[in-house]
N, CA, C and O atoms as a MOPAC input file, in Angstrom:
PM7 MOZYME 1SCF
protein

 N      1.11700 1    -1.26400 1    -0.22600 1
 C      0.47700 1     0.07300 1     0.41800 1
 C      0.74700 1     1.42700 1     0.15100 1
 O      0.83600 1     2.06500 1     1.20000 1
 N      0.92200 1     2.15400 1    -0.94300 1
 C      1.60200 1     3.54700 1    -0.75600 1
 C      1.18800 1     4.02900 1     0.23800 1
 O      0.08300 1     4.12600 1     0.77200 1
 N      2.62200 1     4.46600 1     0.55100 1
 C      1.79600 1     5.90200 1     1.88300 1
 C      1.62100 1     6.90200 1     1.27900 1
 O      1.85900 1     7.09900 1     0.08700 1
 N      0.96200 1     8.00400 1     2.45800 1
 C      0.56900 1     9.05300 1     2.17400 1
 C      1.61700 1    10.11800 1     2.30600 1
 O      2.48400 1     9.97800 1     3.16900 1
 N      1.61400 1    11.01700 1     1.63900 1
 C      2.68300 1    12.06700 1     1.86100 1
 C      2.27600 1    12.85100 1     3.05000 1
 O      1.08900 1    12.91800 1     3.36800 1
 N      3.16700 1    13.41700 1     3.68900 1
 C      2.93000 1    14.21000 1     5.22400 1
 C      2.35600 1    15.46000 1     4.85600 1
 O      2.69400 1    16.25000 1     3.97400 1
 N      1.47800 1    15.49900 1     5.64100 1
 C      0.25100 1    16.98300 1     5.44900 1
 C      1.53400 1    18.15500 1     6.31200 1
 O      2.42900 1    17.70700 1     7.02800 1
 N      1.37800 1    19.36200 1     6.08600 1
 C      2.27700 1    20.47000 1     6.41600 1
 C      1.71300 1    21.07700 1     7.47300 1
 O      0.53500 1    21.34600 1     7.23800 1
 N      2.07900 1    21.40700 1     8.55600 1
 C      1.06800 1    21.97600 1     9.23100 1
 C      0.56800 1    23.55400 1     8.54400 1
 O      1.13100 1    24.17300 1     7.64100 1
 N     -0.59400 1    23.91100 1     9.26400 1
 C     -0.84500 1    25.22300 1     8.66400 1
 C     -0.21000 1    26.16200 1     9.04600 1
 O      0.40700 1    26.11600 1    10.11100 1
 N     -0.22100 1    27.21100 1     8.27000 1
 C      0.79100 1    28.48600 1     8.34200 1
 C      0.79500 1    29.19400 1     9.61200 1
 O      1.77900 1    29.81300 1    10.01600 1
 N     -0.55500 1    29.08400 1    10.38500 1
 C     -0.73900 1    29.67400 1    11.19800 1
 C      0.36200 1    29.03900 1    12.65800 1
 O      1.01700 1    29.75400 1    13.41500 1
 N      0.27700 1    27.78100 1    12.67900 1
 C      1.19200 1    27.03900 1    13.50000 1
 C      2.90500 1    26.89300 1    13.32700 1
 O      3.65900 1    26.24600 1    14.05400 1
 N      3.26500 1    27.73400 1    12.08800 1
 C      4.31900 1    27.75800 1    11.84800 1
 C      5.19700 1    28.95200 1    12.90000 1
 O      4.93900 1    30.14600 1    12.74200 1
 N      5.95700 1    28.63200 1    13.67800 1
 C      6.84300 1    29.46700 1    14.59100 1
 C      7.05100 1    30.72000 1    13.56800 1
 O      7.07000 1    30.60800 1    12.34300 1
 N      7.21200 1    32.00100 1    14.33900 1
 C      7.74600 1    33.08900 1    13.29800 1
 C      9.47600 1    32.97600 1    13.41300 1
 O     10.10600 1    32.43700 1    14.32300 1
 N      9.98300 1    33.61200 1    12.28100 1
 C     11.24500 1    33.50100 1    12.34600 1
 C     11.96500 1    33.69000 1    13.74800 1
 O     11.27300 1    34.18900 1    14.63500 1
 N     13.31400 1    33.33700 1    14.05900 1
 C     13.74100 1    33.86300 1    15.21000 1
 C     14.92700 1    34.85100 1    14.32500 1
 O     15.66600 1    34.56700 1    13.38300 1
 N     14.69000 1    36.30700 1    15.21900 1
 C     15.30000 1    37.32900 1    14.91600 1
 C     16.33500 1    37.54000 1    16.24200 1
 O     16.03200 1    37.26900 1    17.40400 1
 N     17.44100 1    38.01000 1    15.85100 1
 C     18.53600 1    38.30400 1    16.57800 1
 C     19.50900 1    39.84100 1    16.71600 1
 O     19.91200 1    40.35500 1    15.67300 1
 N     19.70800 1    40.24900 1    17.56400 1
 C     20.45500 1    41.52700 1    17.07800 1
 C     22.16500 1    40.89500 1    17.38000 1
 O     22.47400 1    40.09300 1    18.26100 1
 N     23.19900 1    41.60800 1    16.24800 1
 C     24.45400 1    41.24200 1    16.36900 1
 C     25.04600 1    42.48600 1    16.01000 1
 O     24.55100 1    43.36600 1    15.30700 1
 N     26.56700 1    42.45600 1    16.77200 1
 C     27.60400 1    43.52500 1    16.60900 1
 C     28.31700 1    43.11800 1    15.28400 1
 O     28.91300 1    42.08100 1    14.99400 1
 N     28.05200 1    44.35300 1    14.50400 1
 C     28.96000 1    43.93200 1    13.42900 1
 C     30.46900 1    44.73700 1    13.49300 1
 O     30.54000 1    45.77200 1    14.15400 1
 N     31.29400 1    44.37800 1    13.00000 1
 C     32.74100 1    44.83900 1    12.77200 1
 C     33.04700 1    46.44900 1    12.97700 1
 O     33.91800 1    46.99700 1    13.65200 1
 N     31.95900 1    47.02700 1    12.10600 1
 C     31.84900 1    48.24700 1    12.05500 1
 C     31.70000 1    49.45200 1    13.42500 1
 O     31.81400 1    50.67600 1    13.49900 1
 N     31.33300 1    48.15600 1    14.56400 1
 C     30.90300 1    49.05400 1    15.82900 1
 C     28.79100 1    49.39400 1    15.81700 1
 O     27.96000 1    49.83000 1    16.61300 1
 N     28.80200 1    48.91000 1    14.54200 1
 C     26.83000 1    49.29800 1    14.59300 1
 C     26.25900 1    47.95000 1    14.87900 1
 O     27.02100 1    46.99800 1    14.70600 1
 N     25.04800 1    47.71100 1    15.28700 1
 C     24.15300 1    46.53300 1    15.58400 1
 C     23.45000 1    46.50200 1    14.49200 1
 O     22.89100 1    47.50500 1    14.05000 1
 N     23.39000 1    45.13100 1    13.83300 1
 C     22.26100 1    44.97300 1    12.90300 1
 C     21.53800 1    43.55500 1    13.25200 1
 O     21.96600 1    42.57400 1    13.86000 1
 N     20.13200 1    43.84800 1    12.56400 1
 C     19.01500 1    42.68300 1    13.20400 1
 C     19.03300 1    41.68800 1    12.10500 1
 O     18.70500 1    42.11000 1    10.99600 1
 N     19.35800 1    40.45000 1    12.22200 1
 C     19.70900 1    39.10400 1    11.46600 1
 C     18.37300 1    38.53300 1    11.57700 1
 O     17.88500 1    38.46200 1    12.70500 1
 N     17.56300 1    38.02300 1    10.35400 1
 C     16.56600 1    37.45500 1    10.40000 1
 C     16.98000 1    36.27800 1     9.36400 1
 O     17.18100 1    36.68000 1     8.21800 1
 N     17.15400 1    34.75900 1     9.60900 1
 C     17.43000 1    33.48900 1     8.84900 1
 C     16.13500 1    33.33700 1     8.05300 1
 O     15.05800 1    33.27100 1     8.64400 1
 N     16.25400 1    33.25700 1     6.19800 1
 C     15.10000 1    32.84200 1     5.74600 1
 C     15.24600 1    31.63700 1     5.55900 1
 O     16.37600 1    31.37100 1     5.15000 1
 N     14.32900 1    30.44800 1     5.73000 1
 C     14.13200 1    29.34100 1     5.05500 1
 C     14.72700 1    29.03100 1     3.65200 1
 O     15.17600 1    29.95700 1     2.97800 1
 N     14.74100 1    27.72900 1     3.18800 1
 C     15.10900 1    27.63500 1     1.69700 1
 C     13.42300 1    27.58900 1     1.19700 1
 O     12.92200 1    28.08300 1     0.18700 1
 N     12.79300 1    26.82900 1     2.26900 1
 C     10.90100 1    27.35000 1     1.19900 1
 C     10.67500 1    28.62900 1     1.35000 1
 O     10.22700 1    29.12200 1     0.31500 1
 N     10.74900 1    29.07200 1     1.86500 1
 C     10.61100 1    30.84900 1     1.95600 1
 C     11.35500 1    31.85900 1     0.84100 1
 O     10.94100 1    32.99200 1     0.59600 1
 N     12.22000 1    31.40600 1     0.37500 1
 C     12.81900 1    32.03400 1    -0.37400 1
 C     12.80600 1    31.73300 1    -1.93200 1
 O     13.45900 1    30.92100 1    -2.58700 1
 N     11.80000 1    32.70200 1    -2.32200 1
 C     11.18000 1    32.77000 1    -3.58500 1
 C     12.06400 1    33.90700 1    -5.01000 1
 O     11.85400 1    33.94400 1    -6.22300 1
 N     12.76800 1    34.46500 1    -4.38300 1
 C     13.47800 1    35.75100 1    -5.12300 1
 C     15.04900 1    35.14700 1    -5.50800 1
 O     15.59400 1    34.17200 1    -4.98900 1
 N     15.57000 1    36.00200 1    -6.53800 1
 C     16.93600 1    36.05700 1    -6.70200 1
 C     17.49500 1    37.40800 1    -6.00900 1
 O     17.07600 1    38.46600 1    -6.47700 1
 N     18.37300 1    37.45500 1    -4.97000 1
 C     18.83500 1    38.28800 1    -4.51400 1
 C     20.33300 1    38.44100 1    -4.92800 1
 O     20.60300 1    37.56400 1    -5.74900 1
 N     21.49800 1    39.31200 1    -4.62800 1
 C     22.67800 1    39.62600 1    -5.09100 1
 C     23.62500 1    39.76700 1    -3.54300 1
 O     24.02400 1    40.91100 1    -3.32900 1
 N     23.96500 1    38.80700 1    -2.58100 1
 C     24.93100 1    38.67500 1    -1.54600 1
 C     25.79500 1    40.06600 1    -1.58400 1
 O     26.21100 1    40.39900 1    -2.69400 1
 N     26.09200 1    40.88200 1    -0.49500 1
 C     26.60500 1    42.09700 1    -0.51600 1
 C     28.33100 1    41.54800 1    -0.61300 1
 O     29.27600 1    41.89900 1    -1.32000 1
 N     28.14600 1    40.40400 1     0.60600 1
 C     29.63900 1    39.59500 1     0.27900 1
 C     30.29700 1    39.25700 1    -0.53700 1
 O     31.40500 1    39.77800 1    -0.67300 1
 N     29.98500 1    38.55200 1    -1.13400 1
 C     30.80400 1    37.83700 1    -2.47800 1
 C     30.44400 1    38.25600 1    -3.81700 1
 O     31.24800 1    38.05700 1    -4.72700 1
 N     29.36700 1    38.79400 1    -4.03700 1
 C     28.54100 1    39.63300 1    -4.99300 1
 C     27.92600 1    38.24500 1    -5.98400 1
 O     27.71300 1    38.21700 1    -7.19700 1
 N     27.78800 1    37.39300 1    -5.16900 1
 C     26.97400 1    36.33100 1    -6.18500 1
 C     25.35500 1    36.09500 1    -5.75000 1
 O     24.82200 1    36.35500 1    -4.67100 1
 N     24.86300 1    35.61000 1    -6.76400 1
 C     23.36100 1    35.60600 1    -6.48800 1
 C     22.85900 1    34.59700 1    -5.48300 1
 O     23.27400 1    33.43800 1    -5.49200 1
 N     21.97600 1    35.03300 1    -4.62400 1
 C     21.23200 1    33.71500 1    -3.62100 1
 C     20.30200 1    33.49600 1    -4.57200 1
 O     19.62100 1    34.50500 1    -4.75300 1
 N     19.96900 1    32.48300 1    -5.32800 1
 C     19.03200 1    31.86800 1    -5.84200 1
 C     17.64100 1    31.41700 1    -5.16100 1
 O     17.70500 1    31.04400 1    -3.99000 1
 N     16.47400 1    31.42400 1    -5.76500 1
 C     15.44400 1    30.85900 1    -4.85000 1
 C     15.86500 1    29.42900 1    -4.39400 1
 O     16.76300 1    28.68100 1    -4.78100 1
 N     14.87500 1    29.30900 1    -3.40600 1
 C     15.17100 1    27.87000 1    -2.61900 1
 C     16.81700 1    27.56800 1    -1.66800 1
 O     17.37300 1    26.51300 1    -1.36100 1
 N     17.16700 1    28.90500 1    -1.44500 1
 C     18.34100 1    28.81900 1    -0.66400 1
 C     18.30300 1    29.61900 1     0.29700 1
 O     18.04900 1    30.80600 1     0.09100 1
 N     18.56900 1    29.09400 1     1.66500 1
 C     18.46100 1    29.48700 1     3.07000 1
 C     19.26200 1    30.60000 1     2.88000 1
 O     20.00400 1    30.79100 1     1.91700 1
 N     19.06900 1    31.40600 1     3.93300 1
 C     20.27800 1    32.63100 1     3.92200 1
 C     19.59600 1    33.82900 1     4.68300 1
 O     18.39700 1    33.72700 1     4.94400 1
 N     20.18300 1    34.78600 1     4.99600 1
 C     19.78900 1    35.85600 1     5.89000 1
 C     19.45800 1    36.88400 1     5.32300 1
 O     19.73400 1    37.15900 1     4.15500 1
 N     18.76500 1    37.63300 1     6.17200 1
 C     18.28000 1    39.13800 1     5.51700 1
 C     18.72200 1    39.87300 1     6.82100 1
 O     18.57500 1    39.40000 1     7.94700 1
 N     19.47700 1    41.50800 1     6.44000 1
 C     20.19400 1    41.82500 1     7.81400 1
 C     19.92400 1    43.16500 1     7.53800 1
 O     19.79500 1    43.55000 1     6.37600 1
 N     19.81200 1    44.01000 1     8.62500 1
 C     19.77500 1    45.63000 1     8.57700 1
 C     20.12100 1    46.20500 1     9.66000 1
 O     20.09900 1    45.46400 1    10.64300 1
 N     20.42400 1    47.23500 1     9.82900 1
 C     20.77500 1    47.97500 1    10.71000 1
 C     19.74300 1    48.11000 1    11.68700 1
 O     18.60900 1    48.45900 1    11.35800 1
 N     20.08300 1    47.84000 1    12.95500 1
 C     19.24000 1    47.87600 1    14.08200 1
 C     18.55100 1    48.80400 1    14.61700 1
 O     17.65600 1    48.80800 1    15.46100 1
 N     19.38900 1    50.06800 1    13.66800 1
 C     18.56100 1    51.32300 1    14.43300 1
 C     17.52700 1    51.95900 1    13.46700 1
 O     16.96300 1    53.03500 1    13.66600 1
 N     17.34500 1    51.09000 1    12.31600 1
 C     16.65600 1    51.30900 1    11.00800 1
 C     15.09700 1    50.79900 1    11.51600 1
 O     14.01500 1    51.28600 1    11.19000 1
 N     15.25300 1    50.14900 1    12.03000 1
 C     13.71200 1    49.32100 1    12.51600 1
 C     13.49000 1    48.47100 1    11.14900 1
 O     14.10000 1    48.39200 1    10.08200 1
 N     12.43300 1    47.92800 1    11.64500 1
 C     12.00800 1    46.93500 1    10.44400 1
 C     11.25500 1    47.29900 1     9.25100 1
 O     11.03000 1    46.44800 1     8.39100 1
 N     10.87800 1    48.41400 1     9.14300 1
 C     10.08600 1    49.24600 1     7.95300 1
 C     10.97300 1    49.61900 1     6.94500 1
 O     10.74500 1    49.82300 1     5.75200 1
 N     12.15600 1    49.68900 1     7.66100 1
 C     13.21700 1    50.32600 1     7.11300 1
 C     13.48200 1    49.48200 1     5.35700 1
 O     14.67600 1    49.19100 1     5.28400 1
 N     12.76900 1    49.08700 1     4.13200 1
 C     13.00300 1    48.05400 1     3.55100 1
 C     14.56700 1    48.45800 1     2.58900 1
 O     15.38300 1    47.67200 1     2.10800 1
 N     14.55700 1    49.59700 1     2.57200 1
 C     15.85400 1    50.18100 1     1.85700 1
 C     16.85800 1    49.50800 1     2.41000 1
 O     17.63200 1    48.93800 1     1.64100 1
 N     17.07100 1    49.42100 1     3.78600 1
 C     18.48000 1    48.86100 1     4.46600 1
 C     18.38100 1    47.71400 1     4.49700 1
 O     19.28200 1    47.17500 1     5.14000 1
 N     17.32800 1    46.76400 1     3.87900 1
 C     17.56500 1    44.95100 1     4.29500 1
 C     18.71800 1    44.66700 1     3.16800 1
 O     18.66200 1    45.31800 1     2.12500 1
 N     19.74700 1    43.72300 1     3.35500 1
 C     20.31300 1    43.28200 1     2.67800 1
 C     20.46300 1    41.57600 1     2.66900 1
 O     20.89000 1    41.17200 1     3.75100 1
 N     20.18000 1    40.40400 1     1.59300 1
 C     20.21700 1    39.45600 1     1.81200 1
 C     21.65900 1    38.54800 1     1.55000 1
 O     22.13800 1    38.22100 1     0.46400 1
 N     22.09100 1    38.30700 1     2.69900 1
 C     23.58600 1    37.43200 1     2.69100 1
 C     23.68000 1    36.10800 1     2.98200 1
 O     23.17800 1    35.56800 1     3.96800 1
 N     24.61200 1    35.34300 1     1.74600 1
 C     24.75700 1    33.85000 1     2.43000 1
 C     25.05500 1    33.47200 1     3.73900 1
 O     25.88700 1    34.22600 1     4.24300 1
 N     24.76700 1    32.79400 1     4.29100 1
 C     25.17200 1    32.67800 1     5.97500 1
 C     26.74600 1    32.58500 1     6.26200 1
 O     27.37200 1    33.11800 1     7.17800 1
 N     27.23200 1    31.74000 1     5.19700 1
 C     29.09600 1    31.90400 1     5.18100 1
 C     29.22500 1    33.54400 1     5.27400 1
 O     29.70000 1    34.10500 1     6.26100 1
 N     28.81700 1    34.12200 1     4.29900 1
 C     29.38200 1    35.38600 1     3.99100 1
 C     29.27200 1    36.43600 1     5.31500 1
 O     30.14800 1    37.25200 1     5.60300 1
 N     28.07400 1    36.24800 1     6.02000 1
 C     27.61600 1    36.93900 1     6.91600 1
 C     28.46600 1    36.58600 1     8.25300 1
 O     28.66600 1    37.52800 1     9.02100 1
 N     28.91400 1    35.48000 1     8.55200 1
 C     29.66700 1    34.98000 1     9.31100 1
 C     31.04800 1    35.18400 1     9.22000 1
 O     31.65200 1    35.07100 1    10.28700 1
 N     31.81900 1    35.50000 1     8.05500 1
 C     32.86700 1    35.37800 1     7.76400 1
 C     32.84200 1    37.29100 1     7.48800 1
 O     33.92600 1    37.60800 1     6.99800 1
 N     32.29700 1    38.01800 1     7.60200 1
 C     31.96000 1    39.45300 1     7.03500 1
 C     33.15300 1    40.08100 1     7.90000 1
 O     33.25400 1    41.27900 1     7.63500 1
 N     33.90800 1    39.73600 1     8.66500 1
 C     34.63300 1    40.33000 1     9.41800 1
 C     36.16100 1    40.23500 1     8.77400 1
 O     36.78100 1    41.29700 1     8.72100 1
 N     36.74500 1    39.15300 1     8.33100 1
 C     37.69300 1    38.93000 1     7.62800 1
 C     37.78700 1    39.08900 1     6.21200 1
 O     38.73400 1    38.76500 1     5.49500 1
 N     36.47400 1    39.73500 1     5.81400 1
 C     36.75600 1    40.10800 1     4.38300 1
 C     35.88000 1    41.45500 1     4.45100 1
 O     35.15900 1    41.76600 1     5.39900 1
 N     36.11200 1    42.34300 1     3.04200 1
 C     35.73400 1    43.27900 1     3.11700 1
 C     33.98500 1    43.15600 1     2.14400 1
 O     33.86300 1    42.25500 1     1.31400 1
 N     33.17000 1    43.83700 1     2.32000 1
 C     31.68300 1    43.82700 1     1.36600 1
 C     32.04500 1    44.50100 1     0.18100 1
 O     32.60300 1    45.59200 1     0.05700 1
 N     31.57500 1    43.54600 1    -0.84300 1
 C     32.16300 1    44.26400 1    -2.12100 1
 C     30.78900 1    45.28500 1    -3.00500 1
 O     30.82100 1    45.61200 1    -4.19100 1
 N     29.56800 1    45.64300 1    -1.90000 1
 C     28.72300 1    46.73700 1    -2.12300 1
 C     28.71100 1    47.56300 1    -0.30300 1
 O     28.84200 1    47.11100 1     0.83500 1
 N     28.46800 1    49.01800 1    -0.92100 1
 C     28.59100 1    49.71500 1     0.20000 1
 C     27.06600 1    49.71100 1     0.88600 1
 O     26.19600 1    49.27900 1     0.13000 1
 N     26.67300 1    50.08300 1     2.06000 1
 C     25.25700 1    50.31000 1     2.70900 1
 C     25.19500 1    51.34400 1     2.21100 1
 O     26.27900 1    51.65400 1     1.71700 1
 N     24.13500 1    52.36000 1     2.03300 1
 C     23.74200 1    53.37800 1     1.31700 1
 C     23.76500 1    54.19600 1     2.61900 1
 O     23.45400 1    55.38700 1     2.60600 1

């Protein structure tokens, strides 16, 4: 007998993403939000390596903590390793 596919929980029961504040090497604080592969639907360009972050790729959304969550222009999408190693290499793009 074939197995039934597992049902996904309804969207309302999915916990909100975990946000955290991290201190950057430049002395500023940044809000960091992980994006799961299933929720990544667009292509972005990582400021750490200047390569594309393709859809269905888990990554991080980062913005200055003092900008507030509504500051969409300040958000940047980073590969997780690029964000982790940002202190040892220079970003390819400037924060505006």
